[in-house]
C-alpha positions in Angstrom: 0.0 0.0 0.0 1.4 3.4 -1.0 0.0 6.9 -1.5 1.4 8.8 -4.4 0.1 11.8 -6.3 -3.1 11.8 -4.2 -3.7 8.2 -5.2 -3.8 5.2 -2.9 -2.4 2.1 -4.6 -3.3 -1.2 -2.9 -1.4 -4.3 -4.0 -1.9 -6.4 -0.8 -4.1 -9.4 -1.7 -7.2 -9.8 0.5 -7.3 -6.1 1.4 -10.8 -4.7 2.4 -11.6 -1.0 2.1 -14.1 0.3 4.6 -15.4 3.6 5.8 -14.9 5.2 9.2 -16.7 8.5 9.2 -14.6 10.6 6.8 -11.7 8.2 6.6 -10.8 5.3 4.4 -9.6 2.2 6.2 -7.6 -0.5 4.6 -8.0 -3.8 6.5 -6.1 -7.1 6.0 -7.3 -10.1 8.0 -9.4 -7.9 10.4 -6.4 -5.7 11.1 -6.5 -2.0 10.1 -3.2 -1.4 8.2 -3.9 2.1 7.0 -6.3 5.0 7.8 -6.5 8.1 5.5 -8.8 11.1 5.5 -10.9 11.0 2.3 -10.2 14.6 1.5 -6.5 13.7 1.0 -7.3 11.4 -1.9 -8.2 11.9 -5.5 -8.5 8.2 -6.4 -8.0 4.6 -5.1 -6.5 1.8 -7.2 -6.8 -1.8 -6.2 -4.9 -4.7 -7.8 -6.2 -8.2 -7.6 -8.2 -9.4 -4.6 -9.1 -6.0 -3.2 -12.7 -5.3 -2.1 -14.7 -2.3 -0.9 -17.7 -1.9 1.3 -20.9 -0.1 0.0 -20.5 2.7 2.6 -16.9 3.3 1.3 -18.1 3.4 -2.3 -20.8 5.9 -1.3 -18.2 8.1 0.5 -15.9 8.0 -2.6 -18.8 8.9 -4.9 -19.8 11.9 -2.7 -16.3 13.2 -2.4 -15.3 12.8 -6.1 -12.8 10.0 -5.4 -12.6 7.4 -8.1 -12.3 3.7 -7.3 -10.4 1.7 -9.8 -10.1 -2.1 -9.9 -7.5 -4.0 -11.9 -6.3 -7.6 -12.0 -3.2 -8.5 -10.1 -1.4 -8.4 -13.5 -2.6 -4.8 -14.2 -5.4 -5.4 -16.6 -8.2 -2.8 -16.2 -11.5 -4.2 -14.9 -13.7 -1.3 -13.8 -13.8 2.3 -12.5 -16.5 3.6 -10.2 -17.1 7.4 -10.0 -19.8 9.7 -8.7 -22.3 11.7 -10.8 -19.8 14.5 -11.5 -16.6 13.5 -13.2 -13.6 15.4 -14.6 -12.8 12.7 -17.0 -14.8 14.2 -19.8 -12.7 17.4 -19.4 -9.5 15.4 -19.3 -10.4 13.5 -22.4 -11.3 16.7 -24.2 -7.9 18.1 -23.3 -6.3 14.9 -24.6 -8.2 15.1 -27.9 -7.4 18.8 -28.3 -3.7 18.1 -27.7 -3.7 15.2 -30.1 -5.2 17.4 -32.8 -2.7 20.2 -32.2 0.5 19.6 -34.3 2.7 21.6 -32.0 1.4 20.0 -28.8 1.6 16.5 -30.4 5.2 17.1 -31.5 6.2 18.4 -28.1 4.8 15.4 -26.2 6.2 12.9 -28.8 9.6 14.5 -28.6 9.6 14.2 -24.8 8.7 10.5 -25.1 11.3 9.8 -27.7 14.0 11.6 -25.7 13.2 9.4 -22.7 13.3 6.3 -24.9 16.7 7.2 -26.2 18.0 7.9 -22.7 16.7 4.6 -21.3 18.0 2.7 -24.3 21.4 4.3 -23.7 21.1 3.3 -20.0 20.6 -0.4 -20.9 23.7 -0.3 -23.2 25.8 1.5 -20.6 24.7 -0.9 -17.9 25.8 -3.8 -20.1 29.3 -2.2 -20.5 29.6 -1.6 -16.8 28.9 -5.3 -16.1 31.8 -6.4 -18.2 35.6 -6.1 -17.8 37.2 -3.4 -19.9 38.7 -5.9 -22.3 35.3 -7.6 -22.8 33.4 -4.5 -23.8 32.3 -4.6 -27.4 33.4 -1.5 -29.3 30.1 -1.4 -31.2 28.1 -1.0 -28.0 30.1 2.1 -27.0 29.7 3.5 -30.5 25.9 3.0 -30.2 26.0 4.7 -26.8 27.7 7.7 -28.3 25.2 7.8 -31.2 22.3 7.7 -28.9 23.8 10.5 -26.8 24.0 12.7 -30.0 20.4 11.9 -30.9 19.2 12.7 -27.5 21.0 16.1 -27.6 19.5 16.9 -31.0 15.9 16.0 -29.9 16.3 18.3 -26.9 17.8 21.2 -28.8 16.1 21.3 -32.2 12.6 22.5 -33.0 10.6 19.4 -33.8 7.7 18.4 -35.9 6.2 15.0 -35.7 7.9 13.6 -38.8 11.3 14.6 -37.5 10.6 13.1 -34.1 9.7 9.8 -35.7 12.8 10.0 -37.8 14.9 10.3 -34.7 13.0 7.5 -32.9 13.6 5.2 -35.9 17.3 6.1 -35.9 17.6 5.4 -32.2 15.8 2.0 -32.5 18.1 0.9 -35.3 21.3 1.9 -33.4 20.0 0.1 -30.3 18.9 -3.1 -31.9 22.0 -3.3 -34.1 24.0 -4.1 -31.0 21.4 -5.9 -28.9 23.0 -9.2 -29.8 26.2 -8.0 -28.1 24.3 -7.7 -24.8 23.4 -11.5 -24.9 26.1 -13.5 -23.1 24.7 -16.9 -23.9 26.5 -18.8 -26.7 23.5 -20.8 -27.6 22.6 -20.6 -31.2 18.9 -20.3 -30.3 19.6 -16.9 -28.6 21.3 -15.2 -31.6 19.6 -11.9 -32.4 19.9 -10.6 -35.9 17.3 -7.8 -35.8 13.9 -7.0 -34.6 11.1 -9.1 -36.1 7.5 -8.7 -34.9 4.7 -10.3 -36.8 5.7 -13.0 -36.4 8.8 -13.2 -34.3 11.4 -15.2 -36.2 13.7 -16.1 -33.3 13.6 -16.9 -29.6 14.8 -13.4 -28.5 12.1 -11.7 -30.6 9.5 -14.0 -29.2 10.5 -13.1 -25.6 10.6 -9.4 -26.5 7.2 -9.4 -28.2 5.5 -11.2 -25.4 7.0 -9.0 -22.7 6.0 -5.9 -24.7 2.5 -7.2 -24.8 2.5 -7.6 -21.0 3.8 -4.0 -20.6 1.2 -2.6 -23.1 -1.6 -4.2 -21.1 -0.3 -2.7 -17.9 -0.1 0.7 -19.4 -3.5 0.5 -21.1 -5.0 -0.4 -17.7 -3.2 2.5 -16.0 -4.5 5.0 -18.7 -8.1 3.7 -18.2 -7.6 4.1 -14.5 -6.9 7.8 -14.7 -9.6 8.5 -17.3 -7.4 8.9 -20.4 -8.4 7.3 -23.7 -5.7 4.6 -24.5 -6.6 4.8 -28.2 -5.7 8.5 -28.8 -2.0 9.0 -28.8 0.6 11.5 -30.0 3.7 9.7 -31.3 1.5 6.8 -32.6 -1.6 8.1 -34.4 -5.2 6.8 -34.4 -5.9 3.5 -35.9 -9.0 1.2 -35.2 -8.2 -1.3 -32.5 -4.7 0.1 -31.7 -4.0 1.5 -28.2 -2.0 4.4 -29.5 -1.4 6.2 -26.2 -0.4 2.9 -24.5 2.2 2.5 -27.3 3.3 6.0 -26.7 4.1 5.4 -23.0 5.7 2.1 -23.9 8.5 3.9 -25.7 9.9 5.4 -22.5 9.5 2.2 -20.5 10.2 -0.8 -22.8 14.0 -0.7 -22.6 14.4 -0.5 -18.7 11.3 -2.7 -17.9 11.0 -5.2 -20.7 14.4 -5.4 -22.5 16.4 -5.7 -19.3 14.2 -8.4 -18.0 14.6 -10.5 -21.2 18.4 -10.0 -21.2 18.5 -11.0 -17.5 16.5 -14.2 -18.1 18.8 -15.3 -21.0 22.0 -14.3 -19.4 21.2 -15.9 -16.1 20.1 -19.1 -17.9 16.6 -18.9 -16.5 15.2 -19.4 -20.0 16.4 -22.5 -21.8 17.3 -22.6 -25.5 15.0 -25.6 -26.0 11.9 -23.8 -24.7 10.7 -22.6 -28.1 8.9 -24.1 -31.1 9.2 -23.1 -34.8 6.2 -23.4 -37.2 6.4 -24.2 -40.9 6.2 -20.4 -41.7 9.2 -19.7 -39.5 7.4 -18.1 -36.6 8.9 -18.8 -33.2 6.8 -19.2 -30.1 7.5 -20.1 -26.4 6.4 -23.4 -24.9 4.2 -23.5 -21.8 7.1 -23.8 -19.4 9.0 -20.9 -20.9 5.9 -18.7 -21.0 5.2 -19.5 -17.3 8.8 -18.7 -16.4 8.5 -15.3 -18.1 5.2 -14.5 -16.5 6.6 -15.4 -13.0 9.7 -13.2 -13.6 7.6 -10.4 -14.9 5.5 -10.3 -11.7 8.6 -10.6 -9.5 10.2 -7.7 -11.5 7.1 -5.5 -10.9 7.5 -6.0 -7.1 11.0 -4.7 -7.1 11.5 -1.1 -6.1 13.2 1.9 -7.7 13.5 5.6 -6.9 11.2 7.6 -9.2 13.3 10.4 -10.7 10.5 13.0 -10.7 8.6 12.1 -7.5 11.9 11.3 -5.7 10.2 8.5 -3.8 10.9 4.7 -3.8 8.1 2.9 -5.6 7.4 -0.6 -6.9 8.3 -1.0 -10.6 4.8 -2.2 -11.3 3.4 1.2 -10.3 5.5 3.1 -12.8 2.9 2.9 -15.6 0.2 4.2 -13.2 2.3 7.0 -12.0 3.3 8.1 -15.5 -0.3 7.9 -16.6 -1.3 10.2 -13.7 1.5 12.6 -14.5 0.5 12.7 -18.1 -3.1 13.4 -17.0 -1.9 16.2 -14.7 0.1 17.7 -17.6 -2.9 17.6 -20.0 -5.1 19.3 -17.4 -2.6 22.1 -17.1 -1.3 21.2 -13.7 2.3 20.7 -15.0 4.3 22.7 -17.4 5.7 19.6 -19.1 5.2 15.9 -19.0 8.0 14.4 -16.8 8.8 11.2 -18.7 10.4 8.4 -16.8 14.2 8.3 -17.2 16.0 5.5 -15.4 19.0 6.6 -13.4 
């Protein structure tokens, strides 16, 4: 349980939310673990087996505090709000910004700059973990190139096409050396470039599946704060595509997803034989490999990190929810700029 940005996040399974006059109580096994005045909260988010009493729901509705319920894995289930909601104003602000070329380019540039910084961090971390003689020169060259791209994004006046051009250049530089980050000598884990639909090797299968998990978490977080996951800035509208979730993925995929995949391979927690190849060449995980990845993903989300903007220690699994709320605050006009997540 943690309160951040006027939001109470409850991850303790079996928690029960109750009302005590003007307070919210969080009880676990008949023991009151937390008591907060309702006026200090803007929303409550429960993950998994979190329940609420009818009186507590009524209090939240009266005081304009939204109740959000997600699965333990972060998939959005439901949001309960009172008769007056600011979400329509938030979504109108989101739609206006998405239709404004300057606003769209500004938000997209912020997301891409964070993506470049986090990609560079993953490469630098790999270099630090090796002896000086064992550091691939190509990785250091990619770090230098990403540093130059990040500097240009921050200094140049951007339109959306230029932002996308820099994003593409950064992705190419990053994935060109991704194979150098894999310590396993197994042929199954050779990486020769990003392939998506379908993934054509084991590493791409792991990346694609982990990106799907991350996208679902982000989409649930966006729903939880009242944003429309389908209307983005870097990624434009397309039927059935969660464009805004894909936007926020750009800043988070390298530190959250890529590092997990690399760790699983390099620590030999994923076996080379845990994949199947179809006649078309598509590669998929077997049940044991998929289970191992899911377990590792949930364990990773329980790890903690210091949030660079909030300057508080938070669970990694809460980062998508915090970034969604910061983006909502920015779109409402409460922040001068969106503080993208940059791993440090």
